C-alpha positions as CSV (number, residue, x, y, z in Angstrom):
1,M,35.2,37.2,89.0
2,A,35.9,38.5,85.6
3,T,37.0,35.1,84.5
4,I,33.8,33.6,85.7
5,K,31.8,36.1,83.8
6,K,33.8,35.4,80.6
7,E,33.2,31.7,81.1
8,I,29.5,32.2,81.6
9,S,29.2,34.5,78.6
10,A,31.2,31.9,76.5
11,K,28.8,29.2,77.6
12,K,25.8,31.4,76.7
13,D,27.4,32.0,73.3
14,D,27.9,28.2,72.8
15,T,24.3,27.6,73.9
16,S,22.9,30.2,71.5
17,I,25.0,28.7,68.7
18,L,23.6,25.3,69.5
19,R,20.1,26.7,69.5
20,T,20.7,28.5,66.2
21,S,22.0,25.4,64.5
22,S,19.2,23.2,65.8
23,A,16.7,25.8,64.6
24,L,18.4,25.8,61.1
25,Q,18.1,22.0,61.0
26,K,14.4,22.2,61.8
27,N,14.0,24.9,59.2
28,N,15.9,22.8,56.6
29,G,13.6,19.9,57.2
30,S,10.4,22.0,56.7
31,G,12.1,23.9,53.8
32,A,12.8,20.6,52.0
33,A,9.1,19.6,52.6
34,V,7.9,23.0,51.2
35,F,10.3,22.6,48.2
36,L,9.0,19.1,47.5
37,L,5.4,20.2,47.7
38,M,6.2,23.0,45.3
39,I,7.8,20.5,42.8
40,L,4.7,18.2,43.1
41,L,2.4,21.2,42.6
42,I,4.2,22.3,39.5
43,I,4.1,18.7,38.1
44,A,0.4,18.4,38.9
45,I,-0.3,21.8,37.2
46,G,1.8,20.7,34.2
47,G,-0.1,17.4,34.0
48,F,-3.4,19.2,34.1
49,V,-2.5,21.6,31.3
50,W,-1.2,18.8,29.1
51,S,-4.3,16.7,29.7
52,F,-6.6,19.6,29.0
53,S,-4.8,20.5,25.8
54,K,-5.0,16.8,24.6
55,Y,-8.7,16.9,25.5
56,Q,-9.3,20.1,23.5
57,K,-7.4,18.7,20.5
58,T,-9.4,15.4,20.6
59,K,-12.7,17.4,21.0
60,Q,-11.8,19.4,17.9
61,R,-10.8,16.3,15.9
62,V,-14.1,14.6,16.8
63,A,-16.1,17.7,15.8
64,Y,-14.1,17.8,12.4
65,L,-14.7,14.2,11.7
66,S,-18.4,14.7,12.3
67,T,-18.6,17.0,9.3
68,Q,-19.0,15.9,5.7
69,E,-15.5,17.1,4.9
70,G,-14.1,15.1,7.8
71,Q,-15.9,12.0,6.7
72,V,-14.6,12.3,3.2
73,E,-11.0,12.7,4.5
74,L,-11.4,9.7,6.8
75,S,-12.8,7.7,4.0
76,Q,-10.0,8.6,1.7
77,K,-7.4,7.7,4.3
78,E,-9.0,4.3,4.8
79,V,-9.1,3.6,1.1
80,E,-5.5,4.6,0.7
81,A,-4.5,2.4,3.6
82,V,-6.4,-0.6,2.2
83,L,-5.0,-0.1,-1.3
84,E,-1.4,0.2,0.0
85,K,-1.8,-3.2,1.7
86,V,-3.4,-4.8,-1.3
87,K,-0.7,-3.5,-3.6
88,K,1.8,-5.6,-1.8
89,H,0.0,-8.7,-3.1
90,I,-1.3,-7.8,-6.5
91,L,-0.9,-5.2,-9.2
92,L,-3.8,-2.8,-9.2
93,P,-5.1,-0.5,-12.0
94,T,-3.6,2.9,-11.7
95,D,-5.9,4.7,-14.1
96,E,-9.1,4.4,-12.1
97,D,-10.4,4.7,-8.5
98,P,-12.1,1.6,-7.0
99,I,-15.2,1.3,-4.9
100,I,-14.3,-0.4,-1.6
101,A,-17.0,-2.2,0.4
102,T,-16.7,-3.9,3.7
103,I,-18.4,-7.3,3.9
104,V,-20.8,-7.3,6.8
105,D,-22.8,-10.5,6.1
106,A,-20.4,-13.1,4.7
107,A,-22.6,-16.0,5.5
108,T,-25.4,-14.7,3.3
109,L,-23.0,-13.9,0.5
110,K,-21.4,-17.4,0.7
111,Q,-24.9,-18.9,0.2
112,Q,-25.6,-16.7,-2.8
113,Q,-22.3,-16.7,-4.7
114,D,-19.2,-19.0,-4.9
115,F,-17.0,-15.9,-5.3
116,Y,-17.4,-15.2,-1.5
117,K,-16.9,-18.8,-0.3
118,D,-13.6,-17.9,1.6
119,A,-14.6,-14.4,2.6
120,N,-15.2,-13.3,6.2
121,N,-17.0,-10.4,7.8
122,D,-14.9,-7.2,7.7
123,D,-13.0,-8.4,4.6
124,K,-12.8,-5.7,1.9
125,L,-14.3,-6.0,-1.6
126,I,-12.4,-3.8,-4.0
127,I,-14.3,-3.2,-7.2
128,Y,-12.7,-1.9,-10.4
129,K,-14.2,-1.7,-13.8
130,Q,-12.6,-5.0,-14.9
131,K,-12.1,-6.9,-11.7
132,A,-13.2,-7.4,-8.2
133,I,-10.9,-8.3,-5.3
134,I,-11.7,-9.7,-1.9
135,Y,-8.9,-8.7,0.6
136,S,-8.7,-9.8,4.2
137,P,-7.0,-7.2,6.3
138,M,-7.0,-9.5,9.4
139,R,-5.2,-12.3,7.5
140,D,-3.4,-9.8,5.2
141,L,-4.1,-11.9,2.0
142,I,-6.0,-11.8,-1.2
143,V,-9.0,-14.1,-0.7
144,N,-10.3,-14.1,-4.3
145,V,-10.1,-12.2,-7.6
146,G,-12.6,-12.3,-10.4
147,P,-13.7,-10.3,-13.5
148,V,-16.5,-7.8,-13.4
149,F,-19.1,-7.5,-16.2
150,I,-21.2,-4.3,-16.3
151,Q,-24.6,-4.9,-17.9
152,E,-25.7,-2.4,-20.6
153,G,-27.6,0.6,-19.3
154,E,-26.7,0.1,-15.7
155,D,-25.2,2.7,-13.4
156,P,-21.6,1.6,-12.6
157,V,-21.4,4.1,-9.7
158,N,-24.1,2.3,-7.7
159,P,-23.3,-1.3,-8.5
160,E,-24.6,-4.6,-7.3
161,V,-22.1,-7.4,-7.7
162,S,-23.4,-10.8,-8.6
163,A,-22.1,-14.0,-10.0
164,N,-23.3,-15.4,-13.3
165,S,-23.6,-19.1,-14.1
166,N,-19.8,-19.3,-15.0
167,G,-18.9,-17.9,-11.5
168,D,-17.8,-14.5,-13.0
169,L,-19.0,-11.4,-11.3
170,E,-21.6,-9.1,-12.9
171,V,-22.3,-5.6,-11.8
172,T,-26.0,-4.6,-11.8
173,K,-28.2,-1.9,-10.3
174,P,-28.9,-2.4,-6.5
175,E,-32.3,-3.8,-5.6
176,T,-31.7,-5.9,-2.5
177,S,-30.7,-5.1,1.1
178,V,-27.3,-3.8,2.0
179,L,-24.8,-6.6,2.8
180,A,-21.7,-4.4,2.7
181,E,-20.7,-0.9,3.8
182,T,-19.1,1.0,1.0
183,T,-16.1,3.4,1.1
184,S,-15.1,5.2,-2.0
185,A,-11.7,6.2,-3.3
186,P,-10.7,9.9,-3.8
187,N,-12.8,11.6,-6.5
188,V,-15.5,8.9,-6.3
189,P,-18.7,9.9,-4.5
190,L,-19.7,7.9,-1.4
191,V,-22.3,5.3,-2.4
192,E,-24.0,2.4,-0.7
193,A,-23.4,-0.7,-2.8
194,P,-25.6,-3.7,-1.9
195,I,-23.7,-6.8,-2.8
196,A,-26.1,-9.7,-3.3
197,E,-27.5,-12.2,-5.8
């Protein structure tokens, strides 16, 4: 009888071991699921924090660019970028800062002046004291270059560019509607420079 009790108790121990190992297997399956959920939660929180910080930085940048100081900085960067591209094609004066205008109505300018015959909307008009350059950022080429003549007594900071009978450019005081949006170089005040007639 003692042997039978030992066999029964041995079978009970084997059964409890089987039950314990199957319980561990069940716990390992749910433990892996909990671990995976924790990893996904950490990734989601990290993604949210990253997105929120990017949003805050963008919001601050937009607020800064809405100020006068931000507009001047943006304008200067745009001027520098355009001039760097133009310098690859032509030598530019280094002793003066140009006025840069974006052509917004090329069709009207083409009708009024031969200087603009190959210009397109969004081309840049770069005006120095002695010459004017039309540069096309889209095509990355110099469209036209011409001399500039400033008439006596006129304000060169607020110029109007026009062609004389020889096809040369003349700078006069603005009197007509704006056909170009102007961006000025560093140390040059922002001006609106109508470019017509």
